[in-house]
C-alpha positions as CSV (number, residue, x, y, z in Angstrom):
1,M,4.0,-1.3,-30.1
2,T,3.2,1.1,-32.8
3,K,0.4,2.8,-34.6
4,S,-1.2,2.2,-38.1
5,T,-1.2,-0.4,-40.9
6,N,-0.2,2.6,-43.4
7,S,3.2,2.5,-41.4
8,K,3.8,-1.5,-42.6
9,H,6.6,-0.8,-44.5
10,K,8.4,1.5,-42.1
11,I,8.0,-1.3,-39.1
12,D,9.6,-4.0,-41.7
13,T,12.4,-1.9,-42.4
14,F,12.8,-0.9,-38.6
15,C,13.2,-4.8,-38.1
16,S,15.8,-4.4,-40.5
17,M,17.9,-1.8,-39.3
18,C,17.7,-3.1,-35.7
19,N,18.8,-7.3,-37.3
20,V,15.6,-8.3,-35.0
21,S,12.5,-10.7,-35.6
22,P,10.5,-9.8,-32.4
23,D,7.9,-12.3,-31.5
24,F,4.9,-9.8,-31.3
25,I,4.6,-6.7,-33.4
26,A,1.4,-4.9,-31.8
27,I,-0.9,-2.0,-33.6
28,S,-3.6,0.1,-32.8
29,E,-5.7,2.6,-34.6
30,T,-5.0,0.0,-37.5
31,K,-9.1,1.6,-39.1
32,L,-9.3,-1.3,-40.6
33,K,-13.2,-2.4,-41.8
34,S,-13.0,-5.8,-43.1
35,K,-11.8,-8.8,-42.2
36,R,-10.6,-9.4,-46.0
37,C,-7.5,-6.8,-46.0
38,T,-4.5,-6.4,-48.5
39,N,-1.0,-5.3,-48.5
40,I,-0.9,-5.6,-44.2
41,Q,1.4,-8.7,-44.6
42,I,4.8,-9.1,-43.2
43,L,6.7,-12.0,-44.2
44,N,7.2,-14.9,-41.7
45,Y,4.3,-12.9,-39.3
46,N,0.8,-14.0,-39.1
47,F,-2.1,-11.4,-38.5
48,V,-4.5,-10.8,-36.0
49,H,-6.7,-8.7,-35.7
50,V,-9.8,-6.8,-34.1
51,D,-11.3,-3.7,-36.2
52,S,-13.1,-0.6,-34.9
53,L,-16.9,-0.1,-35.9
54,T,-15.8,3.4,-36.3
55,N,-13.4,5.2,-39.0
56,A,-10.6,5.2,-36.1
57,G,-9.4,2.3,-34.0
58,G,-8.8,-1.3,-34.2
59,V,-6.0,-3.2,-32.7
60,G,-3.5,-5.8,-34.2
61,L,-1.1,-8.0,-33.5
62,Y,2.1,-9.7,-35.6
63,V,2.9,-13.1,-34.6
64,N,6.0,-14.9,-35.7
65,K,5.1,-18.1,-37.2
66,K,7.2,-19.5,-35.2
67,L,5.1,-19.6,-32.4
68,Q,1.9,-21.6,-31.4
69,Y,-1.0,-19.6,-30.4
70,T,-4.7,-19.5,-29.6
71,V,-7.2,-16.4,-29.7
72,R,-8.9,-15.5,-26.3
73,Q,-11.7,-13.8,-27.2
74,D,-13.3,-14.4,-23.7
75,L,-10.7,-12.0,-22.3
76,E,-11.4,-9.2,-24.6
77,L,-12.9,-5.5,-22.4
78,P,-16.6,-6.0,-23.2
79,I,-16.8,-1.9,-23.1
80,D,-18.0,0.6,-25.8
81,G,-15.0,2.8,-27.1
82,C,-12.3,0.1,-26.4
83,E,-11.0,-2.6,-28.6
84,S,-8.6,-5.3,-27.7
85,L,-6.8,-8.4,-28.8
86,F,-5.8,-11.4,-26.6
87,I,-4.0,-14.2,-27.6
88,E,-2.6,-17.4,-25.5
89,V,1.1,-18.5,-26.4
90,K,1.4,-22.5,-26.4
91,S,5.1,-23.4,-24.5
92,N,6.7,-26.8,-25.2
93,N,7.2,-26.7,-21.7
94,V,5.2,-28.1,-19.6
95,S,6.6,-26.8,-16.2
96,S,6.2,-23.2,-17.6
97,K,3.4,-20.9,-17.1
98,K,1.2,-20.3,-19.7
99,C,1.9,-16.6,-21.5
100,V,-1.3,-14.3,-22.1
101,V,0.0,-11.6,-24.9
102,G,-2.9,-8.4,-25.6
103,M,-3.2,-5.0,-26.9
104,I,-5.9,-2.6,-26.4
105,Y,-6.5,1.1,-28.4
106,R,-9.0,3.1,-25.9
107,H,-10.7,6.0,-27.5
108,P,-9.9,9.4,-26.0
109,S,-12.8,10.5,-23.8
110,P,-12.7,11.9,-20.3
111,N,-15.0,9.4,-19.0
112,S,-12.2,6.4,-17.6
113,Q,-13.9,4.8,-15.4
114,A,-15.8,2.1,-17.3
115,F,-12.1,1.2,-19.0
116,Q,-10.2,1.2,-15.3
117,L,-13.2,-1.2,-13.9
118,A,-13.0,-3.4,-16.7
119,F,-9.3,-3.7,-16.8
120,T,-8.4,-4.1,-13.2
121,N,-11.5,-7.0,-13.6
122,L,-9.1,-8.7,-16.6
123,L,-5.9,-8.5,-14.6
124,E,-7.8,-10.6,-11.5
125,I,-8.9,-13.1,-14.1
126,M,-5.2,-13.5,-15.6
127,H,-4.2,-13.6,-11.6
128,S,-6.6,-16.3,-10.5
129,E,-5.0,-18.2,-13.9
130,K,-1.6,-18.0,-12.6
131,S,-1.1,-16.5,-16.1
132,N,2.1,-14.8,-17.2
133,Y,1.0,-11.5,-19.3
134,I,2.1,-8.8,-21.7
135,I,-0.5,-5.9,-22.8
136,G,0.5,-2.9,-24.6
137,G,-1.4,-0.1,-26.3
138,D,-2.6,3.2,-26.7
139,I,-4.8,3.8,-23.5
140,N,-4.9,7.1,-23.4
141,L,-4.1,7.6,-20.1
142,K,-1.3,10.3,-18.7
143,F,0.5,8.7,-16.1
144,L,1.9,12.1,-15.3
145,K,-1.3,13.2,-14.0
146,Y,-0.8,10.4,-10.9
147,Q,-0.3,12.9,-8.4
148,I,-2.8,15.5,-9.4
149,D,-5.7,13.2,-11.2
150,T,-7.5,11.1,-8.4
151,H,-8.6,8.9,-11.2
152,I,-5.3,8.0,-12.7
153,T,-4.0,7.9,-8.9
154,I,-6.3,5.1,-8.0
155,Y,-6.2,3.9,-11.5
156,V,-2.5,3.0,-11.1
157,N,-3.0,2.3,-7.5
158,S,-5.3,-1.0,-8.3
159,I,-2.8,-2.1,-11.0
160,L,0.2,-1.8,-8.6
161,S,-1.9,-4.0,-5.8
162,L,-2.3,-6.6,-8.2
163,G,1.2,-7.0,-9.0
164,C,1.2,-5.4,-12.6
165,I,3.5,-2.5,-13.4
166,S,3.9,-0.5,-16.2
167,P,7.7,0.6,-17.2
168,I,7.3,3.1,-19.9
169,S,6.9,6.2,-18.1
170,K,8.0,8.6,-20.6
171,P,6.2,10.4,-23.3
172,T,5.4,8.6,-26.9
173,K,3.5,11.6,-28.4
174,F,4.8,14.9,-28.8
175,S,2.7,18.0,-30.5
176,S,3.4,21.7,-31.1
177,T,0.1,22.7,-29.3
178,H,0.0,20.0,-26.4
179,Q,2.3,19.2,-23.9
180,P,4.3,15.7,-24.4
181,S,2.1,12.9,-23.3
182,P,2.7,9.1,-22.2
183,L,-0.4,7.6,-23.3
184,D,1.2,4.6,-25.0
185,H,1.8,2.0,-22.4
186,I,3.0,-1.7,-21.5
187,Y,1.5,-3.6,-18.5
188,T,3.2,-7.0,-17.4
189,N,3.2,-9.2,-14.0
190,I,7.0,-10.7,-14.9
191,I,9.7,-8.9,-13.0
192,D,13.2,-10.0,-14.1
193,D,16.5,-9.0,-14.3
194,N,16.7,-10.0,-17.9
195,T,13.4,-7.5,-18.7
196,T,14.2,-4.7,-21.0
197,T,11.7,-1.6,-21.7
198,G,11.8,1.2,-23.6
199,I,11.3,3.8,-26.7
200,A,12.3,3.7,-29.9
201,H,13.2,6.9,-31.6
202,Y,11.8,6.1,-35.1
203,G,9.0,7.9,-37.0
204,I,7.1,5.0,-37.3
205,S,3.9,7.3,-36.5
206,H,2.7,10.1,-35.0
207,H,3.3,8.3,-31.6
208,L,7.0,6.7,-30.7
209,P,6.9,3.0,-30.8
210,I,7.9,1.2,-27.6
211,F,9.6,-2.1,-27.2
212,A,9.8,-4.8,-24.0
213,S,12.4,-7.8,-24.4
214,F,11.9,-10.5,-22.1
215,N,13.2,-13.8,-21.2
216,F,11.5,-16.8,-20.8
217,H,13.7,-19.7,-20.0
218,P,12.2,-21.5,-17.4
219,K,15.4,-22.1,-15.8
220,C,16.3,-18.9,-15.3
221,A,13.0,-18.3,-13.6
222,K,13.7,-21.4,-10.8
223,K,16.9,-19.4,-9.9
224,Y,16.3,-16.1,-9.6
225,R,15.9,-14.8,-6.4
226,P,15.2,-11.0,-5.0
227,K,17.9,-9.4,-3.3
228,I,17.7,-7.9,0.2
229,R,19.8,-6.2,2.6
230,C,21.9,-8.4,5.0
231,L,21.7,-6.8,8.6
232,K,23.7,-9.1,10.8
233,N,26.6,-6.8,11.0
234,F,24.6,-2.9,10.9
235,D,25.4,-0.8,13.4
236,L,23.1,1.9,13.2
237,P,25.5,4.9,15.5
238,S,28.0,3.9,12.6
239,F,26.0,4.0,9.8
240,L,24.5,7.7,11.3
241,E,28.0,8.6,11.6
242,D,28.8,8.0,8.1
243,L,25.7,9.5,6.4
244,N,26.3,12.7,8.5
245,T,30.2,13.1,7.3
246,A,28.7,12.4,3.6
247,L,26.3,14.9,3.8
248,F,28.7,17.2,5.6
249,D,31.2,16.8,2.8
250,H,28.4,17.0,-0.1
251,D,27.5,20.4,1.2
252,F,23.7,19.5,0.1
253,H,22.4,22.2,2.2
254,N,24.2,25.2,0.2
255,Q,24.1,23.6,-3.5
256,N,23.1,26.2,-6.1
257,N,22.1,23.3,-8.3
258,S,18.7,24.7,-9.5
259,D,17.5,21.2,-10.5
260,I,15.9,19.4,-8.0
261,N,15.8,16.1,-9.3
262,I,20.3,16.0,-9.6
263,T,20.2,17.0,-6.2
264,C,17.7,14.2,-5.3
265,N,19.4,11.7,-7.3
266,N,23.0,12.5,-6.1
267,F,21.7,12.3,-2.3
268,I,20.2,9.0,-3.6
269,L,23.7,7.5,-5.1
270,M,25.5,9.2,-2.1
271,F,22.9,7.1,0.4
272,N,22.9,3.6,-1.4
273,N,26.5,3.9,-1.3
274,I,27.0,3.9,2.1
275,L,24.4,1.7,2.7
276,D,26.0,-1.4,0.7
277,Q,29.0,-0.9,3.3
278,H,27.1,-0.9,6.2
279,A,24.2,-3.4,5.2
280,P,25.2,-4.9,1.7
281,L,23.2,-7.0,-0.5
282,R,22.5,-10.6,-0.2
283,F,19.9,-13.2,-2.0
284,A,17.3,-13.9,-0.4
285,S,16.8,-17.8,1.2
286,R,13.6,-20.0,-0.4
287,K,12.0,-19.2,2.6
288,E,12.2,-15.4,2.3
289,T,11.6,-16.1,-1.3
290,R,7.8,-17.6,-0.8
291,S,7.3,-15.1,1.9
292,F,7.7,-12.3,-0.6
293,H,4.6,-13.3,-2.1
294,K,2.3,-12.5,0.8
295,P,4.3,-10.0,2.6
296,W,1.5,-9.0,4.8
297,L,1.5,-12.3,6.2
298,T,3.5,-11.7,9.1
299,K,4.4,-13.7,11.8
300,G,2.0,-12.2,13.7
301,L,-0.7,-12.5,12.1
302,L,-0.1,-16.4,11.4
303,T,0.3,-16.9,15.4
304,S,-3.3,-15.2,15.8
305,L,-5.0,-17.5,13.0
């Protein structure tokens, strides 16, 4: 995910340097005004785009020619100050879920409530369709304000409640006059140990590009089971005794470290090491895995029903 078609040559160079051919390259703020454009093609990619009505904005997707896809205009967000583009990737495997790939650019605006409502409605539609989805873009919402901005708090909680995660949590825009901002996001409902996301430190534009790598192999998805704690031999007094000994040995209360994050990380690491000894992780059974899809449906509620 990156910005501006003026950086087309840099995108091509970046892919050559990394020796990769991504399935999708998404860009925002294309500033394209006509469907007839020149000097925007990349070898072995099809380019799909939605233009902006203003001199800024617009989104585009470079799709690897090895993939078959259809444009989903019905999923475009019906609000002003926002361009969006969605495609559905065709799969040769009948048993696999369909996958929707999207790109969004939300113009800077203090009023984000219309976008938040439209986006959560979009997630509900794809949830009802049982689709996998990967959505990226410059959303111009600062996730770092989660604890101090009520609108951001409600927005993040809403998408999480729909099974959507946003793995990019670090700043992607840096300025000499403003604080670093995490304005570029990736949204997905694909949760897998083989998923890799991150930020590339490469000067394609004034925003750092973000990336995500997913494994769509159907056999891997079937074999995947979450891990849970084995409490069969868990002894609470023994666990608390070891924890108390470790706390005394590390002497967390008297540490001179001024960075609370380092102290907290050290405590969590120590705590998990002791917990692994008393309640090691194990793979969940098929029955337990199925219950994770509706964790609120407890035995008590089933009995009442």
